[in-house]
N, C-alpha and C positions, 0 to 999 in steps of 0.2 A: 759901664762895666764896674763891677764890684772889685774894690782893691782890698787886699789883706795886708795891713801895715801895722807893724809892732816896733816901737822905739824902746830901747833899753837905755835907762838914764840913771843919774844920781841927782840928789836934791840941789847940790851946790854947783852944778855944771852949767856954765854959761853957753857952751856950744850946744848942749841938749836943748836949752831954751830956744836957740836959733832954729833948730830942726822943728821943734813944736810950732813955733811962730810961722815958719815957712809952710808947713803942711796945713795949718789953720788958715793961712792966707790963701792957699790953693783950694780951700773948702774940702779937704780930704779928712775923712774920719780915720782915727788910728787908736790903737791900744798902747798904753804906756806901762812899762814894767820898771819900777824903781828898784834897782838892785841894792840900794842902801837898806831897804826894809825887807828885801827878799834875797838873802845870800844864796839860797839854793838855785834861784834863777841865774845868778851870776856864775855859779859853778857850771851849770848847764850851758850857759852862753859861751864861756871860755872853752869848754870842751868842743863846742860846734865850730867856733870861729878862730880859736887860738889867739884871741886878742883880749887884753885886760882893760882896754880903754872904753869909754862911752863918749858920745852916743854911738850906738850900733842900731841900725834900722834895717828891718827885714821887710821888703816890699815884694809880695808875691813870690817869695822864695829867693829873692836876690838881696844880698847883703850890701849895705852902704855904710861906710865908716866915716864918722865925723860929720861935718856940715859940707855937703857936696851937692848943691842944687841941680847941677847938670846930670849927675848920676841918679839922683832921686827922680828927676823927670824922665830919664831913660828907662828906669825900672817901672815907672807908672804906665808906660806905653805897652 
């Protein structure tokens, strides 16, 4: 099954790195949007989720905030 995964990150975010490493370990392909270099993406993200924090991961339309492996796995099913 094809998964649609996008992670919204910043360069200096250790939790963002944890999400990237987890998805890589699970052999999942994902798109990464660095909101440090794309402030318009951050504005759109905050408008959608009402959260200013990263990482925010969208998996097939389901939002997962922070590093939450159990929620990531549930969204992948």
